[in-house]
Steps between C-alpha positions, in 0.01 A plus 500: 500500500454276207872507435582373849263206477632411153852515634412264790330256266787503256746445787300198616487368146875548469566313830270217401662462161853539640466225767248286321225554757146478374291812534258332744729438799217393735459170314870435528508554877221241549697243300823577686322475836348166403837363387665615823225339713529173308880504542471568876244220534730258319796602717293450818388159372861395435608607851208319669557186290868502600412493871223241458706264283796512743268417790334215309836355391631503860187321622523241222868431570421455870213261440686295239737361762202365697291392200487125452677428829193475719539130579882495523516596871267295717428373847525125539167401658643172628754681719293803604319471832474654848575338834404577856800560727527348848538831684209652304501673168533372149762461231476459126700264284499587133692392194586724204560351157665701222466374142711572196533875562739747663331662799652797687299447819169372630271686737313266735195632684372295794175594668338376820228639723764654727765619252595564141866457415694532180837352417717594202721207403787583263784320322739612776531316832329716761355482847130588514335531839259212562603304189733199483575216262299184564580241640855611584399816688787697342421870534677599178237471225535522123273480195490167313704489183348439158311166479517429873321554828571578866286462812477766772355540850328825602443544874346751737127469429245506784222347291453249217632613159217593263678606183835482326577683174816531293596759238827474305717790388642438152746738331434757772121495449268381777251264336150419616434220749606178329363254757302504823320276747203635689453174688823383657480148642623385840832314468358223720287395200816405307654284774 
């Protein structure tokens, strides 16, 4: 029996010397396992960072078009008011001013006790239900060009207008509300 165990030991010694493995292979497997775990962790970190950085870059690019343009699209307080109509109901006159910026479109939200309406005014002539140019009454409305303004008339409200808000869309990105009035005056005050 001693010969068999010597033979096994000498075979192990031969294999270890032939392939350069140390005699204590348990220590080596712990090191290899640790290296593999570290490599997998690093690979997972690279994959997660790739997704996160792409998401952050997309959000930054979207917000850059709106950044610094907050006051470039505004309501003109002097030409924004509501009026009572003879047959009942109310209308809203409002004026949009666009500064030195290219705007794709402007979303206008008008709120009264009886209704909330939104209008999307673009660079293209379009007919929007309940919205006309003021004072001409032309039903084909368009967004003001750079460094200009246009007045509009919104009709079809059963109660006094409480709020008007505008939000521009710049380079395809809808920006936050750039101007609003929570107290809209009666047009009779300006006459």
